[in-house]
C-alpha positions as CSV (number, residue, x, y, z in Angstrom):
1,M,-2.0,-37.2,-7.8
2,N,-2.7,-36.1,-11.4
3,A,-0.4,-37.0,-14.3
4,Q,1.1,-33.5,-14.5
5,T,2.0,-33.6,-10.8
6,S,3.5,-37.0,-11.2
7,V,5.7,-35.9,-14.1
8,S,6.8,-32.8,-12.1
9,D,7.7,-34.9,-9.1
10,S,9.7,-37.4,-11.2
11,L,11.6,-34.5,-12.8
12,M,12.3,-33.0,-9.4
13,R,13.7,-36.4,-8.3
14,V,16.1,-36.6,-11.2
15,E,17.2,-33.0,-10.8
16,A,17.6,-33.2,-7.0
17,D,19.6,-36.4,-7.3
18,A,21.9,-34.8,-9.9
19,F,22.2,-31.7,-7.7
20,I,23.2,-33.8,-4.6
21,G,25.7,-35.8,-6.7
22,G,27.3,-32.5,-7.9
23,L,27.9,-31.0,-4.5
24,P,31.6,-30.7,-3.7
25,A,32.8,-33.3,-1.2
26,G,33.4,-31.8,2.2
27,L,31.7,-28.5,1.3
28,Q,29.2,-28.5,4.2
29,S,31.9,-29.7,6.7
30,S,34.2,-26.9,5.7
31,Q,31.3,-24.4,6.1
32,K,30.5,-25.8,9.5
33,D,34.2,-25.4,10.6
34,A,34.3,-21.9,9.3
35,I,31.2,-21.0,11.3
36,L,32.6,-22.6,14.5
37,Q,35.9,-20.7,14.0
38,A,33.9,-17.4,13.6
39,I,32.0,-18.1,16.8
40,E,35.4,-18.3,18.5
41,G,36.4,-14.9,17.0
42,D,38.2,-15.9,13.8
43,C,36.0,-14.9,10.8
44,V,38.6,-15.3,8.0
45,A,37.3,-18.6,6.7
46,L,33.6,-17.6,7.1
47,N,34.2,-14.4,5.2
48,S,35.7,-16.4,2.4
49,V,32.6,-18.6,2.3
50,R,30.4,-15.4,2.3
51,H,32.5,-13.9,-0.6
52,G,32.1,-17.1,-2.6
53,R,28.3,-16.8,-2.3
54,N,28.0,-13.1,-3.1
55,S,28.5,-12.7,-6.8
56,T,26.1,-10.2,-8.5
57,P,23.9,-12.0,-11.0
58,P,23.0,-10.5,-14.3
59,V,19.7,-8.6,-14.5
60,R,17.0,-10.6,-16.1
61,E,15.3,-9.2,-19.2
62,G,12.1,-7.4,-18.4
63,V,13.1,-6.6,-14.8
64,A,14.2,-3.3,-13.5
65,T,16.4,-3.1,-10.3
66,R,17.0,-0.2,-8.0
67,D,19.5,-0.2,-5.1
68,I,17.6,1.9,-2.5
69,S,20.5,1.5,-0.1
70,P,23.4,-0.9,0.5
71,T,21.0,-3.3,2.2
72,L,17.8,-2.9,0.2
73,R,17.3,-3.7,-3.5
74,L,14.0,-3.3,-5.3
75,Y,13.0,-5.5,-8.2
76,G,10.0,-4.7,-10.5
77,P,8.6,-5.4,-13.9
78,E,10.2,-3.1,-16.4
79,G,7.9,-0.3,-17.7
80,V,5.3,-0.8,-15.0
81,D,4.7,2.4,-12.9
82,S,1.5,1.4,-11.1
83,A,1.4,0.3,-7.5
84,L,1.8,-3.5,-7.2
85,P,1.8,-5.9,-4.3
86,L,5.2,-6.1,-2.6
87,L,7.1,-9.1,-1.4
88,I,9.8,-8.2,1.2
89,Y,12.3,-11.1,0.9
90,F,14.9,-12.4,3.4
91,H,17.6,-14.7,2.0
92,G,18.6,-18.0,3.6
93,G,22.0,-19.1,4.7
94,G,21.6,-20.1,8.4
95,W,21.6,-16.4,9.5
96,T,25.4,-16.5,8.9
97,I,26.0,-16.7,5.1
98,G,24.1,-15.5,2.0
99,S,23.5,-12.0,0.9
100,I,21.2,-9.7,-1.1
101,N,22.7,-11.3,-4.2
102,S,22.0,-15.0,-3.2
103,C,18.3,-14.6,-3.6
104,A,18.4,-12.4,-6.7
105,R,17.4,-15.0,-9.2
106,F,14.2,-15.8,-7.3
107,C,13.4,-12.1,-6.7
108,Q,13.8,-11.4,-10.4
109,E,11.6,-14.2,-11.5
110,V,8.8,-13.1,-9.2
111,A,9.1,-9.5,-10.5
112,A,9.2,-10.7,-14.1
113,S,5.7,-12.1,-13.7
114,G,4.5,-8.5,-13.7
115,K,2.3,-9.2,-10.7
116,A,4.5,-7.9,-7.9
117,R,7.6,-6.0,-6.8
118,V,10.2,-7.6,-4.6
119,L,12.3,-5.8,-1.9
120,A,15.4,-7.9,-1.0
121,V,16.9,-7.3,2.4
122,D,20.6,-7.7,3.3
123,Y,20.3,-8.1,7.1
124,R,23.2,-8.3,9.6
125,L,24.8,-11.8,9.9
126,A,25.7,-13.9,12.9
127,P,27.9,-14.7,14.7
128,E,29.2,-11.1,14.6
129,F,25.6,-9.9,14.9
130,P,23.6,-12.7,16.5
131,Y,19.9,-12.7,17.4
132,P,18.1,-10.3,17.4
133,A,20.2,-8.1,15.1
134,G,19.1,-9.7,11.8
135,L,15.5,-9.9,12.9
136,E,15.5,-6.2,13.9
137,D,16.8,-5.4,10.4
138,C,14.0,-7.4,8.8
139,R,11.4,-5.6,11.0
140,G,13.0,-2.3,10.0
141,A,12.6,-3.2,6.3
142,I,8.9,-3.7,6.7
143,G,8.5,-0.3,8.4
144,F,10.5,1.3,5.6
145,A,8.4,-0.3,2.9
146,L,5.1,0.8,4.4
147,E,6.4,4.3,5.0
148,N,7.7,4.6,1.5
149,A,5.2,2.5,-0.4
150,E,4.3,5.2,-2.9
151,D,7.9,5.9,-3.7
152,I,8.8,2.3,-4.4
153,G,5.6,1.6,-6.3
154,A,4.0,-0.7,-3.7
155,D,0.4,-1.2,-2.6
156,A,0.6,-0.6,1.1
157,D,-2.4,-2.9,1.6
158,R,-0.7,-5.8,-0.1
159,V,2.7,-6.1,1.5
160,F,4.0,-9.7,2.1
161,V,7.2,-11.1,3.7
162,G,9.0,-14.2,2.5
163,G,12.2,-16.1,2.9
164,D,13.9,-19.5,2.5
165,S,15.3,-21.6,5.3
166,S,16.6,-19.2,8.0
167,G,15.1,-16.4,5.9
168,G,11.8,-18.2,6.2
169,N,12.3,-18.2,10.0
170,L,12.8,-14.5,9.8
171,A,9.7,-14.0,7.7
172,L,7.6,-16.0,10.2
173,A,9.1,-14.2,13.1
174,T,8.5,-10.7,11.7
175,A,4.9,-11.6,10.9
176,L,4.4,-12.8,14.5
177,S,6.0,-9.6,15.9
178,D,4.3,-6.9,17.9
179,G,4.1,-3.5,16.3
180,E,1.7,-1.9,13.8
181,A,3.9,-2.4,10.8
182,C,4.2,-6.1,11.2
183,R,0.4,-6.4,11.9
184,R,-0.3,-4.8,8.6
185,L,1.3,-7.6,6.6
186,A,-1.0,-9.3,4.0
187,G,0.8,-12.6,4.2
188,V,3.9,-14.8,4.4
189,V,5.7,-16.9,1.8
190,C,8.3,-19.3,3.2
191,F,10.4,-22.1,1.7
192,Y,11.6,-25.0,3.9
193,P,11.7,-22.6,6.9
194,V,13.5,-23.2,10.2
195,T,10.8,-23.3,12.8
196,K,12.9,-24.9,15.5
197,A,16.5,-23.8,15.9
198,Y,17.6,-27.0,17.5
199,A,18.0,-30.7,16.6
200,D,14.3,-31.7,16.7
201,G,14.8,-35.4,16.7
202,S,12.2,-35.9,13.9
203,A,12.3,-38.6,11.3
204,S,13.3,-36.2,8.6
205,W,16.1,-34.8,10.7
206,D,17.5,-38.3,11.1
207,D,16.8,-39.5,7.6
208,Y,18.1,-36.5,5.7
209,G,20.8,-35.3,8.2
210,A,23.6,-35.9,5.7
211,G,23.9,-35.6,2.0
212,Y,20.7,-33.8,1.1
213,G,21.7,-30.2,0.8
214,L,21.6,-29.3,4.5
215,D,23.5,-31.5,6.9
216,A,22.4,-31.7,10.5
217,D,25.8,-30.7,11.9
218,L,25.9,-27.6,9.7
219,M,22.4,-26.7,10.8
220,E,23.5,-27.0,14.4
221,A,26.5,-24.7,13.7
222,F,24.0,-22.2,12.2
223,N,21.9,-22.3,15.3
224,S,24.9,-21.8,17.6
225,A,26.0,-18.8,15.6
226,Y,22.6,-17.2,15.8
227,I,21.4,-18.0,19.3
228,G,24.4,-19.7,21.1
229,H,24.9,-16.5,23.2
230,I,21.5,-16.7,24.7
231,K,21.4,-18.0,28.3
232,G,18.2,-19.6,29.4
233,R,15.0,-19.9,27.4
234,V,15.2,-19.0,23.7
235,P,12.7,-16.4,22.6
236,G,9.6,-17.5,20.8
237,D,10.5,-15.4,17.7
238,V,13.3,-17.9,17.1
239,N,11.5,-21.2,17.8
240,V,8.3,-20.2,16.2
241,G,7.3,-23.8,16.0
242,D,7.1,-24.0,19.7
243,M,4.8,-21.0,20.1
244,S,1.3,-21.8,21.3
245,E,-1.6,-22.1,19.0
246,W,-3.0,-19.0,20.5
247,A,0.2,-17.0,19.7
248,L,0.3,-18.4,16.2
249,G,-3.2,-17.0,15.7
250,R,-1.6,-13.7,14.8
251,L,0.0,-15.2,11.7
252,P,-1.5,-13.8,8.5
253,R,-2.3,-15.9,5.5
254,T,0.7,-18.1,4.8
255,L,2.2,-20.3,2.1
256,L,4.8,-22.8,3.2
257,V,6.6,-24.8,0.5
258,A,8.6,-27.8,1.7
259,A,11.2,-30.0,0.3
260,G,10.3,-33.6,1.1
261,R,13.9,-34.8,1.4
262,D,15.1,-32.2,3.9
263,I,15.9,-32.3,7.6
264,L,13.5,-29.4,8.1
265,C,10.5,-31.1,6.5
266,D,8.9,-32.6,9.6
267,Q,9.2,-29.5,11.7
268,G,7.5,-27.5,8.9
269,R,4.7,-30.0,8.7
270,E,4.2,-29.9,12.4
271,F,4.1,-26.1,12.3
272,A,1.5,-26.1,9.5
273,M,-0.7,-28.4,11.5
274,K,-0.5,-26.2,14.5
275,V,-1.4,-23.1,12.6
276,G,-4.2,-24.8,10.7
277,A,-5.2,-25.1,7.1
278,Q,-7.6,-22.1,7.2
279,R,-4.6,-19.8,7.4
280,L,-1.6,-21.8,6.2
281,T,-1.3,-23.6,2.9
282,R,1.5,-26.2,2.9
283,V,2.8,-27.6,-0.4
284,E,5.4,-30.3,-0.4
285,F,7.7,-31.2,-3.2
286,P,8.3,-34.8,-2.1
287,Q,11.4,-35.4,-4.2
288,A,13.1,-32.0,-3.8
289,V,16.0,-31.2,-1.4
290,H,17.0,-28.1,0.4
291,L,18.4,-25.0,-1.4
292,F,16.2,-25.0,-4.6
293,I,15.5,-21.3,-4.1
294,T,19.0,-19.9,-3.8
295,V,21.3,-22.5,-5.5
296,G,20.8,-23.6,-9.1
297,G,20.4,-27.2,-10.0
298,Q,16.7,-27.9,-9.2
299,P,15.0,-25.9,-12.0
300,E,11.6,-27.6,-11.7
301,A,11.3,-27.0,-8.0
302,F,12.4,-23.4,-8.5
303,R,9.9,-22.9,-11.3
304,R,7.0,-24.3,-9.3
305,A,8.1,-22.2,-6.3
306,V,7.9,-19.0,-8.3
307,E,4.5,-20.0,-9.8
308,L,3.1,-20.7,-6.3
309,T,4.5,-17.5,-5.0
310,V,2.9,-15.4,-7.7
311,G,-0.4,-17.2,-7.3
312,F,-0.4,-16.7,-3.6
313,I,0.2,-13.0,-3.9
314,E,-2.6,-12.7,-6.4
315,G,-4.9,-14.4,-3.8
316,E,-5.3,-17.7,-5.6
């Protein structure tokens, strides 16, 4: 570890601890209850949670935005007309909360680099629209982007997908999907992705299952909302971490950025080992916790995530 990395890790620790300390008491428990009520057919509380996470952020200086449709928003560097690499981004939120707005800060920062455009996707949410609805929307966004690359200023040979948490799951699942459009993807960028939509029994699941940005019982409620209706074996494009090494051979070049103090850390590490270092680069922020992409409070982890994303898209 060099001195710069050590300083960055120390700063992430301070910021993450302050972030955890500032989380409202009972927030995740109330979110869990709202999801469980929605699974039973009462979506009032869940819609209130969604509304609270759906404020439109101000547009960053140097970034141009374009609402292509109610579910697709394009971000690009202002004044740049040439074709650029495109990152198609799927927000997190356990497939049940979050929106096209919740990932806006990250999308804008990537676009502000001048190195890429970003297409944010507002996919259908569970439990009203459980698996595979959201995944189908994400696949559709890839097809749209490739078919309309010239119009949106994208280089069709450099289209990437990305996402955080459940959005990372959707990014990996789309990249592993059949179909010409998905096979044309240049790469995947995912942050603390869900690779197993169940309690995995790992050390990180046990150690960080409460009080670190994503509680285990909330994650289990997310899983129930997304795939609880499935009887029998859960499809491989949900539990991508359980896919065979042969099946994972279809995955394009991938960057996986992990939070060290996160229940999903170990399943992401296992996934990376299964894919192999030749195709997947895993970077762990050992002192960070979940949510640094979509929720403010961990600026150093957020900054490094943007830096790594831009470098990966550039091929570094």
